C-alpha positions in Angstrom: 64.4 82.3 118.6 67.7 82.6 116.6 70.3 80.1 117.8 73.3 82.4 118.3 73.7 85.7 120.1 74.7 87.5 116.9 71.7 86.1 115.0 69.4 87.1 117.9 70.7 90.7 117.9 70.5 90.9 114.1 66.9 89.8 114.3 66.1 92.3 117.1 67.8 95.1 115.1 65.6 94.3 112.2 62.5 94.4 114.3 63.4 97.7 116.0 64.0 99.4 112.7 61.3 97.8 110.5 58.6 96.4 112.7 58.9 97.5 116.3 55.4 96.3 117.2 55.4 93.0 115.3 52.6 90.4 115.4 54.0 86.8 115.6 51.4 84.3 114.6 53.3 81.4 116.2 53.3 83.2 119.5 49.9 84.7 119.1 51.1 88.0 120.3 52.9 91.2 119.6 56.7 91.4 119.9 57.8 94.7 121.2 61.4 95.8 120.6 62.0 99.5 121.1 63.2 100.9 124.5 60.3 103.2 125.4 57.7 100.6 124.3 59.3 97.8 126.2 59.5 100.0 129.3 55.8 100.7 129.0 55.0 97.0 128.6 57.1 96.0 131.6 54.9 98.3 133.6 51.9 96.0 133.0 51.5 93.4 135.7 52.5 90.0 134.4 51.0 88.1 137.4 53.1 85.8 139.6 54.6 86.7 143.0 55.1 90.3 143.8 58.8 91.4 144.2 60.1 92.2 147.7 60.3 95.9 148.6 63.5 97.6 147.5 64.6 98.0 151.2 64.2 94.3 151.8 66.2 93.5 148.7 69.0 95.8 149.7 69.1 94.3 153.2 69.2 90.7 151.8 72.0 91.6 149.4 74.1 93.1 152.1 73.8 89.9 154.2 74.5 87.7 151.1 77.6 89.6 150.1 80.1 87.6 152.2 78.8 84.2 150.9 79.1 85.5 147.3 82.7 86.8 148.0 83.8 83.5 149.5 82.3 81.4 146.7 84.0 83.7 144.1 87.4 83.2 145.8 87.0 79.4 146.1 86.1 79.1 142.4 88.7 81.3 140.8 90.5 78.3 139.2 87.3 76.7 137.8 86.4 76.9 134.1 83.9 79.7 133.1 80.9 77.5 133.0 81.5 76.0 136.5 82.4 79.4 137.9 79.1 81.0 136.5 76.9 78.2 137.7 78.4 77.8 141.1 78.8 81.4 142.1 75.2 82.1 140.8 73.8 79.2 142.8 75.5 80.5 146.0 74.2 84.1 145.3 70.6 82.9 144.7 70.7 80.6 147.7 72.2 83.2 150.0 69.6 85.8 148.9 66.6 83.6 149.2 67.6 82.2 152.6 68.3 85.7 153.9 65.0 87.1 152.6 63.0 83.9 153.2 61.3 84.1 149.8 62.0 80.9 147.8 59.7 81.9 144.9 62.5 84.1 143.5 65.3 81.4 143.7 64.8 80.0 140.1 64.7 83.5 138.4 67.6 84.7 140.6 69.7 81.7 139.7 68.9 81.9 135.9 69.5 85.6 135.7 72.8 85.6 137.7 74.1 82.5 135.9 73.2 84.0 132.5 74.7 87.4 133.4 78.0 85.9 134.5 78.1 83.6 131.4 77.4 86.5 129.0 79.7 88.9 130.8 82.7 86.5 130.8 82.1 85.8 127.1 81.8 89.5 126.2 85.0 90.2 128.1 86.9 87.4 126.4 85.7 88.8 123.0 86.7 92.3 123.9 90.1 92.0 125.6 90.7 95.8 125.6 87.6 96.2 127.7 88.7 93.3 130.0 92.1 94.9 130.5 90.4 98.2 131.3 88.3 96.6 134.1 91.2 94.5 135.4 93.3 97.6 135.8 90.6 99.8 137.3 88.3 98.0 139.8 86.6 101.3 140.4 84.8 100.7 137.1 83.1 97.6 138.4 79.6 99.1 139.0 79.4 100.9 135.6 81.0 97.8 133.9 78.4 95.5 135.3 75.6 97.8 134.2 77.0 98.0 130.7 77.5 94.2 130.5 73.9 93.7 131.7 72.8 96.0 128.9 75.1 94.6 126.2 74.0 91.0 126.5 70.9 90.8 128.7 70.8 87.4 130.5 67.1 86.8 130.1 66.4 88.4 126.7 62.6 88.0 126.7 60.4 89.0 129.7 57.3 87.2 130.7 54.3 88.1 128.4 51.8 90.6 129.4 48.1 91.0 128.4 46.9 94.5 127.9 44.1 95.5 130.3 43.4 98.6 128.1 44.3 99.7 124.6 47.9 100.9 124.5 49.7 102.9 121.8 53.2 101.6 121.0 55.4 103.2 118.3 52.2 104.8 116.9 50.3 101.5 116.7 47.3 100.9 118.9 47.2 97.4 120.4 43.7 96.6 121.7 42.8 95.4 125.2 43.3 91.7 125.8 46.2 91.3 123.4 49.4 89.4 124.3 52.5 91.5 124.5 56.0 90.0 124.4 58.7 92.4 125.7 62.0 91.8 124.0 64.2 93.2 126.7 67.5 92.4 125.0 66.3 94.3 121.9 65.4 97.3 124.0 68.7 97.4 125.7 70.4 97.8 122.3 68.0 100.5 121.1 70.3 103.2 119.6 67.8 106.0 120.4 68.4 105.3 124.1 72.0 104.2 123.8 74.0 105.6 120.9 76.4 103.0 119.6 74.5 100.4 121.4 76.1 97.4 119.6 79.5 98.5 121.0 80.6 97.3 124.4 82.0 100.3 126.3 82.6 99.8 130.1 82.9 103.6 130.5 79.4 104.2 129.1 77.6 104.5 132.4 74.2 103.5 131.0 71.1 104.4 132.9 67.7 102.7 132.9 68.9 99.3 131.7 65.9 97.0 131.5 65.6 93.5 132.9 63.2 90.7 132.8 63.3 90.2 136.6 64.2 93.1 138.8 65.0 91.0 141.8 67.2 88.6 139.8 69.0 91.6 138.1 69.7 93.1 141.6 71.4 89.8 142.6 73.3 89.6 139.3 74.5 93.2 139.6 76.0 92.6 143.1 77.5 89.2 142.1 79.1 90.8 139.0 80.6 93.7 141.1 82.1 91.1 143.5 83.2 88.4 141.0 84.2 89.9 137.7 87.4 91.8 138.6 88.6 88.9 140.8 87.9 86.5 137.9 89.7 88.7 135.4 92.8 89.1 137.6 92.9 85.4 138.4 92.8 84.3 134.7 95.5 86.8 133.9 98.0 85.1 136.2 
């Protein structure tokens, strides 16, 4: 995997354009990079614990909201790394304690921490977009979705193995093959999102893909609570 975010996205862009269903001998599987193909692959069961029902996730997030808010306020003066780590840990713990499913704690923590880290970096690198969100908190939900799309916190989803032959970008992949969904590549697919390499908090992207739906739900809520507060605090 390329070492920097820019290198990674340059590699993903090359794969999307030149080799969207690419066999990697080192991995022993097919790297999938276009949006529609990755969405298809994510529909294949990867094994592991089944996610909680959407209603249960929504209920747990509602209960977890006060703890996330309090953690955000207490950490506003911390550096970005501490802020992302500590707020994410509180969010993951509050969610898992509320729902009683500890199996999702590691992925929830990794996804939320990665999201906050990536989002704060992107906003620092795009001060005009940061100013837009700081001035208009009503943009928070759309901004979080766009930030999740722009720099996906977990760029590669768990591998799948095809139960049946599947056609991806015109290529037939036989049953039993390993598929590697490059979620970060798919979220910058220009067919789905024109101008995908540009951060635009007014974009209102739909269908943003994630490696872990439960973790992404926690990251979304945490971002909506934390990012505007953080931006306003650092502007003081």
